[in-house]
TIGU-676068 format. One line per 5 residues: for each residue z negated, y negated, x of N, C-alpha, C. Coordinates in steps of 0.1 Angstrom, whole numbers. Atoms other than C-alpha are relative to their C-alpha. Example, Ala and Ser with C-alpha at 12.3 -4.5 7.8 and 13.67 -1.06 7.14 Angstrom:
2
0:12:9:-78:45:123:0:-12:9  0:11:-9:-71:11:137:-8:-11:-8
***
This chain:
527
-13:0:14:-345:137:8:6:10:0  -8:-7:0:-329:159:-8:15:-7:1  -12:1:-2:-293:160:-3:12:4:-11  -3:-5:13:-285:166:-44:17:-1:-3  -6:2:11:-260:144:-50:14:-6:15
-12:10:-7:-224:129:-32:10:-4:-8  -9:3:5:-203:106:-48:12:-10:10  -5:7:-4:-175:84:-42:7:8:15  -1:-8:-10:-157:113:-15:18:-4:-3  -13:-6:-1:-122:113:-4:8:8:8
-6:-11:1:-101:142:3:13:-2:5  -10:-4:-14:-62:146:29:10:-5:-17  -7:10:9:-48:130:-13:-7:-8:-6  2:18:-6:-62:95:-4:12:-1:11  -14:2:-14:-25:97:17:0:-17:4
3:-1:-14:-25:86:48:-17:-14:-1  9:7:-4:-60:76:46:-15:12:-3  8:-11:-6:-87:105:40:3:12:12  0:-4:-10:-90:123:68:-5:17:-3  15:-9:8:-109:159:52:6:2:-8
-15:-16:8:-90:191:34:-11:2:-11  8:4:3:-109:194:6:-12:16:-3  12:-15:-3:-123:231:15:-12:-10:14  16:9:-12:-143:211:45:-7:-8:-7  11:12:4:-154:181:25:-14:15:-9
7:-10:10:-166:214:-1:-10:10:10  7:-6:-3:-182:234:28:-11:-10:4  14:11:-3:-202:203:45:-12:2:-10  12:7:12:-219:196:11:-9:9:-2  5:-8:2:-225:232:9:-13:1:10
4:3:-9:-240:228:42:-9:-10:1  13:21:-2:-261:195:36:-9:5:-13  8:-3:16:-273:218:1:0:-10:-7  -10:4:17:-254:194:-22:-3:10:-10  -6:-8:15:-256:205:-55:9:-8:-10
-4:7:6:-234:178:-72:15:-3:10  -9:9:-9:-204:167:-53:15:-9:-6  -14:1:7:-173:147:-65:12:-7:9  -14:7:-6:-135:135:-57:1:-11:-9  -13:10:7:-123:104:-64:3:-3:9
-19:8:-7:-85:101:-46:-6:-15:-2  -8:12:11:-69:70:-49:11:-1:-7  -13:0:10:-53:67:-76:14:11:-2  -10:-17:4:-42:105:-75:-12:7:-7  -1:-13:7:-54:133:-100:-1:15:9
-1:-9:-4:-44:156:-80:-2:14:6  8:-12:-5:-66:177:-61:-13:8:-5  7:2:10:-87:177:-88:-2:21:-4  4:-14:-1:-80:218:-96:-5:8:12  2:-5:-15:-81:229:-57:-19:-4:-6
17:5:-4:-117:207:-55:-3:8:-12  11:-11:13:-133:228:-94:3:12:5  -5:-11:-5:-118:255:-82:-13:6:12  7:3:-7:-137:249:-46:-12:5:0  6:3:6:-161:238:-58:-14:12:-5
6:-8:6:-172:263:-83:-2:15:5  1:-19:-7:-167:297:-60:-9:-7:7  16:5:-7:-199:275:-39:-9:-4:-2  12:3:13:-220:270:-68:-6:-12:-1  6:5:-5:-218:238:-62:4:-8:-14
-3:4:16:-215:215:-96:12:-15:5  -9:8:-1:-178:197:-96:-1:-19:-10  -1:14:9:-178:153:-105:11:-3:2  -16:-2:-1:-143:152:-114:-2:-19:-3  -5:18:-9:-133:113:-107:9:-2:5
-17:14:-5:-105:88:-96:-7:-12:7  4:13:-9:-109:57:-75:12:-10:-5  -13:3:0:-83:38:-92:3:-20:1  -3:9:-6:-67:5:-84:2:-12:-12  -3:1:10:-72:-21:-112:1:-17:5
-6:18:6:-55:-60:-118:6:4:-11  -7:7:1:-43:-80:-142:0:-11:-6  -6:7:2:-22:-105:-152:-12:-13:0  8:11:-2:-52:-129:-159:-9:2:12  12:-2:-15:-71:-121:-129:3:-16:11
-2:13:-9:-72:-158:-112:-7:-7:-9  13:12:-1:-89:-190:-113:4:-12:1  2:13:-2:-80:-222:-113:17:3:3  -19:-4:-6:-37:-204:-112:-3:4:13  8:-14:-16:-56:-184:-80:7:8:-2
-3:-19:2:-48:-147:-82:-16:2:7  7:3:-3:-77:-136:-74:-9:15:3  10:-10:1:-80:-97:-71:19:10:10  -10:-5:-8:-57:-74:-49:4:12:-5  4:-19:8:-58:-36:-66:-14:2:7
8:-2:0:-92:-38:-65:-6:16:-7  1:-21:1:-112:0:-66:-10:-8:-12  13:-2:12:-132:11:-96:-3:13:-1  2:-10:-2:-141:46:-97:-7:2:-12  -5:-2:24:-139:61:-135:-6:22:1
3:-10:-1:-161:99:-136:1:5:-13  3:-9:8:-156:123:-161:-15:8:-8  8:1:5:-187:123:-182:4:29:-5  3:-9:3:-176:156:-202:21:5:0  -7:-7:-3:-140:176:-211:8:-13:-3
-7:12:3:-126:146:-236:-1:-9:14  1:10:-11:-134:124:-206:17:2:16  -12:-6:-16:-112:146:-177:16:-5:-10  -11:-6:-1:-82:144:-204:-4:-13:-5  4:19:0:-93:102:-213:11:-7:15
1:1:-12:-87:102:-168:15:-3:-1  -13:-2:-3:-51:119:-170:7:-10:-9  -10:11:4:-36:94:-196:-7:-17:7  -2:14:-8:-51:64:-181:8:1:17  -6:-2:-14:-38:77:-143:15:0:-7
-16:2:-5:-3:82:-160:4:-12:-10  1:9:2:-5:53:-178:3:-8:18  3:7:-12:-11:37:-147:11:3:11  -10:-5:-13:19:57:-126:12:-13:-4  -6:7:8:35:36:-151:5:-13:5
1:16:-4:27:3:-133:-1:-1:14  2:-2:-14:29:12:-99:4:-9:4  0:9:-7:31:-13:-72:5:4:17  -3:-1:-8:50:-7:-37:-1:-8:10  -2:8:-14:36:-19:-1:2:12:7
-1:-9:-10:51:-1:26:1:14:-1  -1:-15:1:50:36:29:-12:0:-17  11:-8:13:22:36:-3:6:-6:-15  -8:9:15:25:32:-38:-14:9:-12  7:4:11:-3:20:-58:0:2:-17
-5:-1:16:-5:33:-97:-14:-10:-6  5:10:3:-20:0:-110:-9:2:-18  8:-6:13:-50:1:-140:-9:-8:-5  8:12:9:-53:-24:-166:-9:0:-11  10:0:13:-81:-33:-193:11:2:-5
-11:-2:11:-50:-32:-212:0:20:-11  -2:-11:3:-47:7:-209:-18:12:3  14:-3:3:-84:9:-205:-10:0:-15  -3:7:12:-92:-7:-237:11:17:-9  -10:-10:10:-68:21:-250:-1:15:2
7:-10:-4:-81:51:-239:-11:4:3  17:3:-6:-117:47:-228:-8:6:-15  4:-3:10:-136:62:-256:-13:4:5  10:1:0:-174:55:-251:-5:11:2  13:-6:0:-203:80:-236:12:14:8
-10:-15:-6:-167:100:-223:2:-7:16  1:8:-13:-169:79:-189:-11:-7:9  11:3:-3:-186:70:-167:7:-16:12  -3:4:-12:-176:37:-142:-7:-12:13  1:6:-15:-186:24:-109:5:-15:6
-4:18:-5:-181:-12:-91:1:6:16  -9:0:-17:-168:7:-57:-6:2:9  -3:5:-11:-166:2:-26:2:-20:1  0:15:7:-166:-40:-16:13:-4:3  -16:3:2:-124:-36:-18:-1:0:-18
1:-7:22:-139:-29:-63:4:-17:-2  -2:6:10:-125:-51:-86:-9:-11:-1  7:13:-1:-160:-74:-90:-4:-4:15  2:6:-5:-168:-74:-54:12:-5:8  -7:8:-13:-135:-86:-39:-5:-18:-11
5:13:5:-144:-116:-67:-8:-6:9  16:6:-6:-178:-124:-55:3:-1:21  3:3:-12:-164:-123:-15:18:-6:0  -7:-6:-2:-132:-137:-22:1:-17:3  5:10:-3:-145:-173:-10:-1:2:19
5:-3:-14:-158:-157:24:15:3:5  -5:-7:-7:-127:-138:28:11:-12:1  -8:15:-10:-106:-173:29:-4:-9:3  4:6:-17:-127:-189:52:3:10:14  -5:-11:-14:-123:-157:76:15:3:-1
-12:0:-9:-86:-164:72:2:-7:-1  -7:14:-12:-86:-199:75:-3:1:14  4:-1:-16:-108:-193:111:10:8:2  -11:-14:-4:-82:-162:120:9:-8:1  -12:3:1:-53:-188:110:-4:-12:8
-2:16:-13:-64:-221:132:-1:5:12  -3:-9:-13:-72:-195:160:13:-1:2  -19:-3:-7:-37:-186:163:4:-12:0  -1:7:-7:-29:-216:158:1:-14:15  -1:7:-7:-43:-234:183:6:6:17
-9:-5:-10:-23:-207:206:13:-6:3  -16:7:5:13:-218:187:1:-15:2  -4:16:-7:26:-253:201:11:-6:-15  -2:4:12:37:-274:172:8:-6:9  -15:12:0:69:-293:174:-7:-9:-4
0:18:-5:49:-326:178:-6:2:7  10:-2:-6:29:-319:203:8:-8:17  -8:6:-16:37:-340:236:5:7:14  -9:-12:-13:44:-315:260:16:7:-9  -13:-2:10:77:-303:236:10:-11:3
-7:14:-5:85:-338:232:7:-10:12  -4:6:-12:87:-346:268:7:9:5  -17:-11:-4:111:-314:276:12:-4:-7  -8:2:4:131:-322:247:10:-10:9  -7:14:-6:136:-357:266:6:1:17
-7:-4:-11:142:-338:303:11:6:-4  -3:-11:6:163:-314:286:12:-13:-2  -12:15:3:184:-348:271:6:-6:17  -6:9:-11:184:-367:306:9:12:12  -11:-5:-7:201:-333:324:10:2:-4
-16:-2:12:226:-332:296:11:-8:3  0:17:-7:228:-376:306:9:6:18  -3:-1:-15:236:-367:345:11:11:2  -12:-13:-1:258:-332:339:13:-11:-6  -15:8:8:280:-359:318:4:-9:9
-6:17:-13:286:-386:349:-1:8:9  -6:-6:-8:287:-357:375:13:6:-4  -14:-8:3:320:-346:357:8:-11:-3  -13:12:-2:336:-377:357:-1:-7:13  2:-3:-11:324:-379:392:10:5:11
-6:-7:0:335:-352:400:21:2:1  -17:1:6:373:-353:384:-2:-13:6  -2:6:-11:376:-386:406:-1:4:12  -1:-10:-15:365:-371:439:11:12:-3  -5:-13:-6:385:-337:433:16:-8:5
-15:8:0:416:-366:424:0:-4:23  -1:7:-16:410:-379:460:4:11:9  -7:-8:-15:407:-348:479:13:9:-1  -11:1:7:441:-340:461:14:-11:9  -7:6:-12:456:-368:483:13:5:4
-9:-7:-9:487:-362:500:6:-11:9  -5:8:-4:505:-378:529:9:4:8  -6:-6:-1:533:-356:534:14:-12:3  -14:6:1:562:-386:527:-10:-12:11  3:11:-10:539:-409:553:2:5:10
1:-6:-13:541:-389:579:15:1:1  -17:5:-4:585:-389:576:0:-7:-1  -6:14:-3:582:-424:570:-5:0:20  6:1:-17:563:-421:609:9:6:1  -8:-4:-6:588:-405:618:12:0:10
-9:5:-2:613:-424:615:-1:-19:11  5:10:-13:596:-455:636:-6:-1:11  2:-4:-20:590:-466:670:-6:-10:-1  1:8:-9:570:-482:690:-15:-7:-6  11:2:-2:539:-502:674:-1:-4:-14
1:-5:15:547:-499:639:1:14:-4  8:-15:1:545:-461:644:-13:1:-3  11:2:-8:516:-466:656:-10:-6:-12  7:1:15:502:-484:625:5:16:-12  0:-5:19:514:-460:597:-4:13:6
3:-14:-6:501:-430:623:-11:-7:-5  16:7:4:466:-448:621:0:0:-17  3:3:13:471:-452:582:2:21:-5  0:-17:-3:479:-411:586:-15:5:-9  7:-8:-7:448:-403:604:-16:-13:-16
10:2:7:429:-425:579:0:2:-19  3:-11:14:439:-408:547:-7:13:-2  9:-12:-5:429:-377:563:-12:1:-3  19:-8:0:391:-385:567:-6:-1:-8  4:3:14:394:-399:531:2:10:-12
-2:-13:5:404:-359:521:-15:10:1  14:-2:-4:376:-354:541:-15:1:-3  13:1:4:348:-368:535:0:-1:-21  7:2:13:354:-369:495:-1:17:-6  4:-19:-1:359:-323:501:-19:0:4
8:0:1:322:-335:514:-6:-1:-11  14:5:12:306:-357:486:8:14:-14  0:-9:14:327:-327:458:-6:11:0  9:-8:1:303:-306:476:-10:3:-2  7:1:13:278:-322:465:-6:0:-7
5:-3:17:279:-326:435:6:6:-5  5:-19:2:287:-288:431:-10:5:-2  12:-1:-5:256:-285:445:-9:-6:-15  3:7:7:238:-309:424:3:7:-12  -1:-2:10:254:-300:394:-12:17:-2
9:-14:8:241:-263:397:-13:6:3  8:-5:-2:213:-273:406:-10:-6:-14  -2:12:14:211:-296:374:-1:12:-8  -4:-14:13:225:-262:350:-10:6:0  9:-14:-4:199:-241:369:-16:-6:-4
17:9:12:168:-268:354:7:6:-13  2:-5:16:185:-268:324:-3:12:-11  7:-11:8:183:-233:318:-9:4:0  12:-8:-1:152:-227:329:-9:-4:-14  9:5:11:139:-255:302:2:-1:-10
2:-8:11:159:-241:279:-2:9:-6  11:-8:2:143:-212:281:-11:2:-7  12:5:2:111:-229:278:-1:-6:-18  -4:1:12:122:-247:252:0:17:-16  2:-8:11:132:-215:228:-11:6:9
6:-9:3:106:-196:242:-15:-10:-13  10:9:8:78:-229:222:7:2:-12  -9:-4:12:106:-227:198:-7:11:-11  2:-16:6:101:-191:186:-16:-4:-4  16:-4:4:60:-200:186:-5:-10:-12
-6:6:5:72:-231:166:0:1:-15  -10:-3:5:85:-211:143:-18:14:-10  12:-8:3:50:-192:140:-13:-11:-4  8:9:3:35:-225:139:-8:0:-17  -4:4:12:51:-233:107:-2:6:-15
3:-18:17:44:-197:86:-16:-4:1  16:-1:-1:6:-201:97:-5:-16:-9  -4:14:7:10:-238:85:-2:0:-16  3:-2:18:18:-229:51:-10:6:-6  4:-5:-1:-2:-204:49:-14:1:-2
19:10:2:-33:-222:57:3:-6:-13  3:12:15:-22:-245:27:-1:8:-9  -5:1:9:-19:-220:6:-17:7:-2  13:-2:4:-57:-207:10:-2:-11:-6  9:5:8:-75:-217:-12:-19:0:-8
17:-7:1:-119:-222:-14:1:-8:-15  4:3:6:-125:-222:-50:-16:1:-5  13:9:-4:-158:-239:-66:-10:20:-5  13:-10:-1:-188:-209:-59:-4:6:-17  5:-3:10:-199:-215:-92:8:8:-13
-15:-10:12:-162:-203:-110:1:12:6  -2:-22:-7:-167:-168:-85:-5:5:-7  12:-8:2:-200:-163:-98:6:3:-19  1:-2:16:-193:-171:-138:15:11:0  -12:-13:-4:-160:-146:-131:0:15:-2
9:-15:-3:-178:-118:-117:-4:3:-6  8:-4:9:-200:-119:-143:7:8:-13  -11:-4:11:-175:-120:-171:8:10:-1  -10:-11:1:-153:-96:-157:-9:12:-2  3:-7:8:-183:-74:-155:-3:3:-12
3:-3:11:-196:-75:-190:11:1:-4  -11:-5:5:-161:-69:-200:7:13:-2  -1:-16:-1:-158:-37:-184:-15:9:-4  9:4:10:-193:-35:-197:0:9:-15  -2:-4:11:-181:-34:-227:12:11:-6
-11:-10:8:-155:-10:-229:-6:11:5  5:-16:-6:-173:21:-208:-15:-4:-10  15:-6:1:-209:7:-226:-7:3:13  14:8:-10:-239:-8:-209:-6:14:9  11:-14:-5:-255:29:-201:13:11:11
-6:-8:-9:-224:43:-186:7:-13:12  -5:10:-14:-217:14:-163:-9:-4:11  9:-4:-9:-234:16:-129:9:-12:13  1:5:-14:-231:-8:-98:-2:4:17  -4:-16:-12:-223:13:-67:-6:-14:15
4:10:-17:-241:-4:-30:7:9:7  -4:-9:-8:-231:15:2:1:-18:17  5:9:-2:-235:-1:32:6:11:18  -7:-11:-14:-211:7:69:-1:-2:11  6:11:-9:-221:-21:91:4:-9:3
-7:14:4:-200:-48:74:-5:-15:2  15:5:8:-216:-82:71:8:-8:-16  -7:3:11:-189:-86:43:-7:10:-14  3:-8:8:-207:-52:25:-16:-11:-2  12:4:5:-242:-74:30:-4:-9:-7
1:11:14:-232:-103:14:4:4:-14  -3:3:12:-217:-92:-12:-2:11:-9  8:-6:8:-234:-61:-24:-14:-3:-4  13:6:-2:-265:-81:-21:1:-9:-17  -8:-1:9:-249:-96:-46:4:2:-17
-4:-8:7:-234:-72:-62:-17:5:-13  9:0:3:-272:-64:-71:-11:-7:-8  4:16:9:-284:-101:-84:9:8:-13  -6:-2:18:-258:-90:-114:-5:10:-6  4:-7:11:-269:-58:-124:-16:-8:1
10:3:4:-301:-69:-126:-6:-6:-9  2:13:11:-294:-100:-147:11:9:-14  -9:-9:10:-276:-71:-167:-4:10:-7  9:-12:-1:-299:-43:-170:4:12:8  -2:-9:-11:-277:-23:-148:-5:8:5
0:-3:-9:-279:4:-131:5:5:15  -15:2:-12:-269:7:-95:-4:18:5  1:-12:-7:-263:42:-75:8:-7:13  -8:5:-16:-253:44:-34:7:15:-8  -16:-3:-8:-223:57:-19:1:-4:13
-14:3:-13:-207:62:18:7:0:-2  -14:9:0:-169:55:5:-1:17:12  -5:-9:-14:-168:96:29:18:-1:-1  -16:-6:1:-132:98:38:-3:17:10  5:-14:-10:-145:129:69:-13:11:-10
15:-2:-2:-163:152:66:-18:9:13  4:8:-10:-182:145:98:3:-7:8  -8:10:-10:-177:122:123:3:0:13  -6:-5:-12:-162:141:149:6:-15:6  -8:2:-2:-146:128:173:16:-5:3
-11:-10:4:-115:145:165:1:-11:-15  -4:3:10:-116:135:132:1:-19:1  -9:14:0:-119:97:134:13:-6:7  -10:6:-9:-93:94:158:14:9:-10  -6:5:7:-76:116:127:5:-8:-8
2:10:16:-83:88:101:12:-15:8  -1:11:-8:-72:63:130:18:2:-2  -17:-5:5:-38:80:129:10:-1:-14  -1:-2:10:-37:83:96:2:-14:-11  -3:17:3:-42:44:92:16:-5:4
-18:8:-4:-11:37:115:11:4:-5  -12:-1:4:14:56:95:-2:-7:-8  2:4:12:2:41:66:6:-12:0  1:16:5:0:2:73:10:1:15  -10:4:-9:30:6:102:-2:-1:12
0:6:-13:13:-4:131:-19:7:5  12:-2:-5:-17:7:154:-11:-9:4  10:7:-3:-51:-5:149:-13:6:8  10:-8:-14:-83:1:175:-7:-2:-13  5:-3:11:-110:16:159:-13:-15:2
11:7:-1:-135:-12:145:-14:6:3  16:-9:4:-173:-5:144:-10:11:-9  0:-8:9:-173:10:114:7:15:-8  -8:-14:3:-150:37:116:-10:10:-3  1:-13:-2:-169:60:124:-13:3:-8
7:-7:13:-196:62:92:7:-2:-12  -14:-3:10:-171:71:68:1:12:3  3:-11:-1:-189:104:63:-5:10:-11  6:-1:7:-200:129:41:-17:-5:7  16:14:-8:-238:110:53:-12:9:-7
16:-2:3:-276:126:47:1:-5:-4  8:13:12:-295:112:19:-6:-10:9  4:8:-12:-316:103:46:5:-10:15  -12:7:-16:-286:87:75:-5:-13:-10  -7:11:5:-282:67:41:-6:-10:-1
11:10:6:-314:51:27:-3:-3:11  7:8:-9:-320:43:61:17:-8:8  -10:10:-8:-288:24:73:3:-9:-14  1:13:12:-293:4:30:-5:-2:5  12:9:3:-323:-2:38:10:-10:13
-2:8:-11:-310:-26:69:-5:-10:-6  -4:17:11:-301:-50:44:-3:-3:-13  4:1:16:-312:-44:11:-10:8:-5  15:-11:9:-344:-39:-12:-2:13:8  6:-25:-5:-366:-1:-1:2:-3:-17
1:1:10:-368:-5:-40:16:1:-6  -14:-3:9:-327:-11:-47:3:14:6  -11:-11:-7:-318:19:-24:-12:15:-4  3:-15:1:-343:45:-33:0:-7:-18  -10:-5:14:-330:38:-76:16:0:0
-18:7:-5:-297:32:-60:0:18:-2  0:-17:2:-300:74:-51:-4:1:-4  1:-11:4:-320:87:-74:6:0:-14  -7:1:12:-294:73:-102:9:8:-3  -11:-14:-2:-265:95:-84:-3:10:-7
8:-9:6:-290:122:-96:7:0:-12  3:5:13:-294:107:-130:20:1:-8  -15:6:7:-253:101:-132:6:14:1  -5:-16:-3:-245:140:-118:-8:4:-8  5:1:8:-267:147:-142:8:7:-13
-7:4:15:-247:139:-173:15:3:-1  -9:-3:3:-215:148:-158:4:16:-2  -11:-15:0:-198:182:-172:7:3:-11  -20:-6:9:-164:192:-176:0:17:0  -2:-15:5:-163:228:-188:17:3:1
-14:-4:1:-124:223:-187:6:12:10  -3:-6:-10:-103:250:-177:14:2:10  -15:10:-9:-80:245:-145:19:13:0  -9:-8:-6:-60:278:-147:8:-6:-12  -16:1:8:-24:281:-167:-2:-5:-14
2:12:12:-21:251:-196:15:2:0  -22:7:6:22:262:-212:-10:-6:-7  -4:11:5:31:232:-231:1:9:-18  -2:-2:20:22:229:-275:15:-4:2  -9:8:10:52:223:-298:-13:-10:-6
15:6:10:30:194:-316:7:3:-16  -7:0:11:53:201:-347:5:11:-11  2:-13:8:46:236:-356:-3:-8:-21  4:-2:7:43:236:-395:-18:3:-3  5:-5:10:11:237:-414:-5:13:-1
5:-12:10:-6:273:-424:15:5:15  -12:-12:-13:23:286:-391:-2:2:13  -5:-4:-14:20:299:-356:13:-4:4  -11:7:-11:46:286:-333:5:15:-2  -16:-11:1:59:324:-335:8:-2:-9
-6:-8:8:62:331:-368:10:-14:-8  -11:8:-1:80:294:-373:8:1:13  -13:-11:-2:103:305:-342:8:3:-10  -9:-2:7:112:328:-361:5:5:-15  -5:7:18:115:308:-395:16:-5:6
-6:12:-4:137:286:-372:13:11:6  -9:-12:-11:162:320:-349:4:3:-14  -7:-4:17:167:336:-391:8:-4:1  -12:7:4:181:304:-402:11:-4:11  -8:-5:-9:204:304:-371:6:10:5
-8:-18:-1:213:339:-374:3:1:-8  -8:-2:12:227:338:-412:10:-13:4  -11:20:-11:243:299:-395:13:11:3  -8:-8:-14:258:324:-367:10:6:0  -4:-11:11:263:355:-387:-5:0:-7
0:2:12:273:347:-416:5:8:-10  -1:-11:1:289:381:-419:-11:14:-3  12:-8:-6:255:397:-406:2:6:13  -2:-8:-7:249:419:-378:6:18:2  -5:-10:-5:255:453:-369:-18:5:4
14:-5:-4:220:476:-365:-1:-8:13  5:3:-11:219:474:-327:-4:-13:7  1:17:1:223:438:-328:-13:-4:-6  11:4:3:195:435:-353:-12:12:11  8:-5:-8:174:460:-330:-4:-9:12
2:9:-17:179:437:-299:-8:-16:-1  9:16:6:172:404:-318:-15:-4:-1  15:2:5:137:415:-334:-6:11:15  0:-6:-11:137:433:-297:-7:-10:3  4:10:-8:135:398:-279:-11:-7:-6
5:4:12:119:381:-308:-16:8:5  17:-4:-1:84:402:-299:-4:-2:18  1:3:-12:92:397:-263:-3:-16:3  8:12:1:86:362:-264:-8:-9:-4  17:3:6:56:357:-290:-12:8:8
11:-3:0:37:388:-274:-1:-4:18  2:7:-17:43:366:-236:-8:-13:-5  4:10:1:35:336:-254:9:-13:6  -8:8:-5:66:320:-250:8:-5:-12  -11:8:14:72:309:-290:-2:-17:0
4:23:-8:61:270:-278:7:-11:10  -11:5:-9:85:268:-249:11:6:-2  -13:6:4:114:278:-268:-3:-9:-10  6:11:13:103:257:-298:6:-11:6  -1:10:-8:102:230:-270:12:-5:7
-11:-4:-10:133:237:-248:15:-5:-13  -6:-1:19:151:241:-289:5:-17:-6  3:13:3:140:206:-296:13:-12:10  -5:8:-13:151:187:-261:20:4:-4  -16:5:-1:186:200:-264:4:-2:-12
-10:5:21:193:191:-306:-2:-12:6  1:15:-4:180:156:-291:12:-1:7  -8:7:-12:202:156:-260:13:7:-8  -13:-3:2:234:170:-279:-2:-9:-16  -2:10:10:232:144:-304:1:-14:4
-8:17:-8:234:117:-279:8:5:5  -14:-7:-3:266:141:-269:9:-10:-10  -10:5:5:278:129:-298:8:-13:-2  -2:14:-5:273:91:-295:11:-3:8  1:0:-12:279:93:-261:17:8:8
-9:-13:-12:308:109:-232:-8:6:7  5:-10:-6:281:126:-220:-1:17:-7  -1:-9:0:282:158:-225:-16:15:-1  13:-5:-3:249:187:-230:6:15:4  -8:-12:1:254:223:-220:-7:14:-2
9:-4:8:237:254:-232:-8:0:-2  15:2:-5:207:248:-222:-8:19:0  5:-12:5:193:289:-222:-2:2:18  -1:-2:-16:190:287:-182:-13:13:1  17:-10:2:155:310:-185:9:14:-7
-3:-12:8:167:333:-211:18:-1:-4  -15:2:5:207:331:-205:9:17:-3  -5:-17:10:226:358:-230:-13:4:-10  13:4:9:193:351:-250:4:4:-15  -2:6:12:201:358:-289:-1:-5:-7
9:9:6:174:341:-302:2:-15:5  -2:14:-7:184:313:-280:10:-1:-7  -7:2:10:213:313:-296:4:-5:-9  3:6:11:206:316:-328:-5:-10:-1  0:11:-1:185:290:-322:-1:-17:1
-7:14:-3:211:265:-315:0:-6:13  8:7:-23:200:258:-274:18:1:4
***
């Protein structure tokens, strides 16, 4: 099977995700005999100029695309939001399509959302309807994280989440657990004992502080039997004090043991209460997990796909299938195939390449990028090794594990059909901006001279010397010969506007002659 076309590929411009440079990607594609190669970076077209240049240098046809993040305010069923940055791939058919992609991405950047280190430009139906002209762009449903696939997999994902939460809950202690209640009761009993022992200790301490000095002084003055009785009383007091000291020592030991026991049990309680917080959070998450009626899910996915096909045109809408060994792909893409058959949409196949080759080094490289993206280290999954530029015979074999052979053959054949339709000839060299308000019938150079001549009369009402006139004409010749007439008109326009703002505010605008300091033409233009 020929390796003619490779769709849905990511370079390092897919930040914290793509683990292949554009050069590595193109070199690998050329080695495989590729004739048509696509670049569909996540939410950006920054790599396109370099990609096009590299492809043309290697005699490979570049397919200009982007993988957008789609989300709409009404992406919900029964009030439940079911789309989270749904992916979709767009491919430019011609130069107009490329320009439409640029407009779409520019507007999407204005609706961007930030999660951790990543920024996601969001594309809405409103943006698509504003810029898409049928026949200039091709839409594909992308990966398992795609806009339509996310709808179809919503319930399964919820079920997986519920299962995961229940498993984590089983490892957490509930505030209602009998063990926790018993622990609280034991802590309460110890605290009560400590209160009682504290009272006993005070009484015993009083006994240890008894004195018999007065008795001894009184006894020293007695004689006979009275003295003997007095001395016996003193001995009895001494014995009581010694007994109290022993009792105090025993009480202190008991208090020490109780405090140690209390500390251990309080520590255990604190640890359990930490899991209670996790338990309560998981309980809340569990309550938020909603399973939607499957008929509503199917109807919503159906209506959204039809809506997109209406925007782009049925003939420009393709259903993409992939398989990297994930159960969710088997479940989702077989349903996507059914949707394609129902609506007469063609299938395409792709491997969602994030690496040129799946060497251990490249796999680790992407793992590191993903760790930076999500700010945590995740172990490699079984599918991690599959996201590379895969030869078509390997791709066909992989897809055939879960999809019908005819679907796979049609999908791979249709990738070549899609590629044949795309032919962007846009020159990605230097494109200086054009001043949009040049009067009809005039060039930018002529309009620049007209405005500058008018300004010269205002700036120099008494005229200029021959030397200054020569300088003025020389400047105009340099500006127009270098193609900078539009540039000077644009700068003059926004400086003029800025100065008009300054009149009504406390802000001032400088002369604005940065790249042409001391220019007589700029002075005449009022810049």
